[in-house]
C-alpha positions in Angstrom: 0.1 0.0 0.0 1.2 3.4 -0.9 1.7 5.6 2.2 3.5 7.6 4.5 6.8 9.5 4.2 6.1 12.8 2.7 2.7 12.7 4.2 4.3 13.3 7.5 6.0 16.4 6.0 3.0 17.6 4.3 0.9 16.9 7.5 3.1 18.9 9.6 2.6 21.8 7.2 -1.0 21.8 6.6 -2.3 24.3 9.0 -0.5 25.8 12.2 -3.5 25.5 14.4 -4.4 21.7 13.8 -3.0 19.3 16.3 0.0 17.2 14.9 -2.2 14.0 14.6 -4.8 15.9 12.5 -2.0 17.2 10.2 -0.3 13.8 9.8 -3.6 12.1 9.2 -4.6 14.7 6.5 -1.2 14.3 4.8 -1.4 10.4 4.8 -4.9 10.6 3.2 -3.4 12.7 0.4 -0.9 9.9 -0.3 -3.7 7.2 -0.5 -4.1 5.8 3.0 -7.8 5.7 4.1 -9.2 8.0 6.8 -9.3 5.5 9.6 -5.9 4.2 9.3 -4.7 7.7 8.6 -6.0 8.8 11.9 -4.6 5.8 13.8 -1.1 6.5 12.6 -1.4 10.2 13.3 -2.7 9.6 16.9 0.1 7.1 17.7 2.9 9.2 16.2 1.7 12.1 18.1 1.5 10.1 21.2 5.0 8.6 20.9 7.0 11.4 19.4 7.6 15.0 20.5 7.0 17.7 18.0 10.8 18.0 17.5 10.9 14.3 16.5 8.0 14.7 14.2 9.7 17.6 12.5 13.0 15.4 12.2 11.0 12.7 10.5 9.4 15.3 8.1 12.7 16.8 7.2 14.3 13.3 6.6 11.3 12.3 4.6 11.4 15.5 2.4 15.2 15.0 1.7 14.5 11.2 0.9 12.0 12.1 -1.8 13.3 15.3 -3.0 14.9 13.9 -6.3 12.4 11.1 -6.8 10.5 11.0 -10.1 7.3 10.6 -8.3 7.6 12.0 -4.8 3.9 11.5 -4.3 4.1 7.5 -4.3 5.5 6.3 -1.0 5.6 3.0 0.8 5.7 2.0 4.4 9.1 0.5 3.6 10.2 4.1 2.5 9.0 5.6 5.7 10.7 2.8 7.8 13.8 3.4 5.9 13.9 7.0 6.5 13.0 6.6 10.3 15.8 4.1 10.7 18.4 6.6 9.2 17.6 9.3 11.9 19.8 9.1 14.9 16.9 8.9 17.3 15.9 5.2 17.7 12.6 6.3 19.3 11.4 7.6 15.8 12.0 4.4 14.0 10.4 2.5 16.8 7.3 4.7 16.8 6.9 4.5 13.1 7.0 0.9 13.1 4.7 0.5 15.9 2.4 2.9 14.4 2.4 1.2 11.0 1.9 -2.3 12.6 -0.8 -1.2 15.1 -2.8 0.5 12.4 -2.7 -2.5 10.2 -0.3 -0.9 7.5 2.3 -3.6 6.5 5.3 -3.1 4.0 
């Protein structure tokens, strides 16, 4: 299933007044994830990560897809790879738990 990476980036930039979970959910839906699982992932990431960690994930995701021929097509594997490259292991753990806990598998 196509999913997540830039969704976190886009989700964090949607609106300044929305909660991080809402922004993540909106971004995930733009990249093809259904509303229920998008909300699930957004809630889990917001609960498990600080705003700074979410921003790190978003920046890493943007850099990962910057030169891609189709940056709108993302997979769970892409997100897990990006999260694993960040020097904060809590981010990779939260992304993996969020994806698995919400029924999104690579």
